[in-house]
N, C-alpha and C positions, 0 to 999 in steps of 0.2 A: 674947219673942224678943229684944227690944232689950237687956234686961238681960243675957241670955246672951251676946250678941255683943259688947257693951261689955266684959264681963269677959274675953272671949277676946282682943280686940285689945289690951287693957291688958297682958295676960300676954305676948302675942306680941311687943309692942314691947320688953319687957324681954329676952326671949330673943334677938331679932335684934340689938339694940344691944350686948348683952354679947358675942355671937359676933363682931360686926364690929370691936369694940375689940380683941379678941384677934388678929384677922387683921391689923389695922393695926399694932399693937404700940407705937405712939407716942401718937397722939391719942386723946382721949376725947370722948364726946358731952356737949355742954352741954344742960341742960334748961330749957325756957321754958314756964311755965304761963300760959295766957291765957284771957280771958273774951270772949265775943261779946256785943255790945250787944243789948238787947231792941228788936226792930223796932217794937213797939207803944208802949211807954212812953218810949222814947228813953234809958232808963237805960244806964249803961256795962256792966251785967251783966244776966243774966236770959235770954239767948238761948243758953245753953250755953257751951262752951269746948273747950279741948284741951290737949294736952301735946306740945310740939314738942321733938325732940332733933336737934341738928345737930352734925356733925363737920366740921372744916376743917383744912387744912394738915397732914395726917397723913403718915406714911411711904407709905401706900398710897392713901388717899382724900383727894383734893384738896378735895372738898366733898361732903357728903351729908346727908340728913335722913331720919329715921324718925318720922313724925308721926301722932298719933291725934287725932280730934276727935269731939265729941258736940254737935251743934247742933240747935236747934229754934226754932219760931216761925211767924209768918205767911209763907206763900209769896209772894214778890213777884209782881206782876201779870205781868211778862214770863215768869217761870217757870210761872205758872198757865197761860198760853197755850201754853207749851212742852209741859206735861203734859196739856193739855186739861181742866183743872178750874177751878172757881171757889170763892172763899171757903175756901181750903184752908190748914190748918196742916200742918207737916211735922216730922219728926224724921229726922236723918241722922247716921250714925256710920261711922267707918272708919279704917283704917290706910293711909297712903300713904308710900311711900319712893322715893327716887331717890339713886343713888350715882354720883358722877363720879370715877373713879380718876385718879391722876396719870400712870401709865404708859399710853401710847397702845395698848399691846398687851392691856390689861385693858379689857373692855367696860363701858360704862355699863349700868346696870340700873334698871328701874322696876317697881314692883309696887303694887297697890292692892286692898284687900278692903273692901267697904262694905255697909251695910244701910240701907234707906230705908222710912219709913212716911208715908202721907198720911192726914189725918183729916178727917171731916165736921165741920160746925159744932157738932154735939153731942158731939164727941170720940171717935166711933167710928172704927176703922181702916177705910178704904175701899180702900187699896192698900198692899201691902208687897212688897218684893223685895230680892234680893241682886245684887251686881255685883262685878266686879273682874278680876283676872288678873295676869300678869307677863310682861315682854318684855325682850329683850336687844338692846342697840345697840352692836355692835363697831365699831372703827375700822379694824381689820385682821381679815381673815377666817381663823379657824382652824376648819376643818370639824369637827374632833373636839369642839371646844367647843360648836358649834351643835348637834351630835348629842346631846351630854350634856345640855344645857339642855332640849332638846325631849323627850328620853327621860324625864327626871324629870317633866316636865309630863304626858306621856302616862301614866306610871305612876299619877300622882295621879288622872287622869281615869278610867282603865280600871277602877278598883275601884268606880266608881259607875255607869258606863254605857259600853259599847263604842264608842258614837258620839261621846262628849263631846270627845275630843281632836281628831278631825277637824273637828268642828263649830266648836269654839272657837278652834282654830288658824286656820281660814279667816277667822273674824271678826276675829282679831287682825291678820292680814295686810291685811284691808280697812280696819280702823279706824286703825291706826298708819301712815297713808299720807299723805304730803305731796302732795296732788293738784296743787298749783301747781308742784311740782318733778317730778311723775310718777315718784316713787320712794318706797319704804317708809322709815320712820324707822330701822328696824333689821331683824333677822332673825326677829322675831315671838316667839311663845310662845302665851299663852292670853288671850282677852278674852271676857267674858260679862257680860250685863246683863239687867235685868228678869227675873230668875229667880223666878217666882211659882209658887204652888200649881197643880199639874196633876193629872190622873188618876194619873200615875205617880210624882210627886214632891211630897211635903209640904214645908212650910217647914223642918221639922226635917231632912228629907232634903237640902234645899239647904244648910242650915247645915253638915251633915256634909261635903258636897262642898266648899264654899267654904273651910272650915277645913282640910281636907286639902290643898288647893292652897296655902293660906297656910303650913301646916306644912312643905311641901316646898321653900319658897323657899331656905333656907340650903343644902340639898342640891343645888339646881340651880345656885347661883351661887358659893358659897365655893370649891369645888374648882377652878373656872376661875381665880379670883383667885390662889389659891395657886400654880397652875401658871405664871402669866404675870407676876406682880408683880415678879419679879427680872430679867426680860429687859432687856438694854441697849437704849436707843433714842436716836435722833438728833434734832437740831433739826427736820429735815424731817418726821420721824414726828410730832413734837409739833405742828408747823404743820398737818398734815393732821387731827390730832385736833381742833384748835381750829376748823378750817373745818367739819368734820362736826358739831361741837357747835352751830354756827350753825343747821344744819338742825333740830337738836333744839329749839332755842329757837323756831324758826318754827312747828313743829308745836304746841308747848305754848301758844303765844300765839294761833295762828290757828284750830286745829282741836279742841283738847282740851276735852271736855265737863266734866271735873272743874274745870278752870280757870274755864270759863264759869260753872258753878254757884256756885263760891266767890265770884267777883266780883259775881254778881247777887244773892247772898243776904247781902251785907254781911259776907263772910268776912274772915279775918285775912290781910292782904296778904303779910306776911313768910312765913307758912306756905304760902300759895298759890304764891308765886313761889320757894319754896325749891328747886323742881325745876330752876331755871336754873343752868347751869354758871358758874363764876367768871371764866373767861377764854375768849373766843370771837373768831373772826375771820369777817368777810364779805369775800371777795375778788371783785372784779368778774369775772364770766364765767370762773371758774376751772375748768380741766379737768386731771385728772391725766395723767401720761405714758401713752402707749399701751403696753399690756402690763405695766403696773406692778401691784403689790399693791393700790394704791389704786383703780385702774380695776377690778380683779377684784371688790372690794367693791361698787362701783357697779353692776356687772352683776347681782349678786345682789339688790341693793336694787330694781332696776328689774324684776326677774323673780323673785318670791318662789318659794322652793324647798320641796320636801318633804325634811325632814331625817332622817326615819326610814323605812327600807325597809318 
């Protein structure tokens, strides 16, 4: 399964970066190949690695990354406690992307699709699962964009199980939530984790589901970008975008499990923190004007909605 999924994410990275370069029209992704140190020997290689692709200062994308990684080795003690295992080795691979557009009317987007294996001391697989999802973080709320994004997510789910969209949409609303702010990070999408073999779903079934969600990403996001990227915006719009980006940073550094895993498994810092936006504001006790479009967004973030009838 790991060879199959690694081949998939390598191909998907090529597909997505090619499409996004066409959308931007100016900037191109730069590629960075990296090795992860071996946790046992201390050598600079031996623990896997990855291929990071980053776009910056484009016509559309101010900063973004589409990264793949394949890492393995001894699971650190802190993560062994987290997973409830001892003396475990692991393998993890996945594709993770975050795009921060320049125009405040174009939403930030995040997506991740990953596969994980845990091994016993004799090398046998004792656990394996898939995880991932995709979610949208607008700065100004266009309800038709929210409905489009969620409709594509639902279509990807419905071909595998009629309950998947409702189930993973709720998990997304719960997971991407800044509890210390009592507000969601964005308007959600899908979030799933620990997708393991069951009576109804084999690992190959889960592979088919996760890859269908991954294949739907461009359809869910690119039409929104094309529709909004040319809208004129003011300095006030840009300031609001930067304030909301601060909330994005807070979630990624305080709550995000992927960031935690990367930092605790000697991951590559540049790739882990690629998700952070380039320009951010934190204003003391800031509140938008009553009745403004900015306040409208906050109301939705505090009370997650159903976007599909």
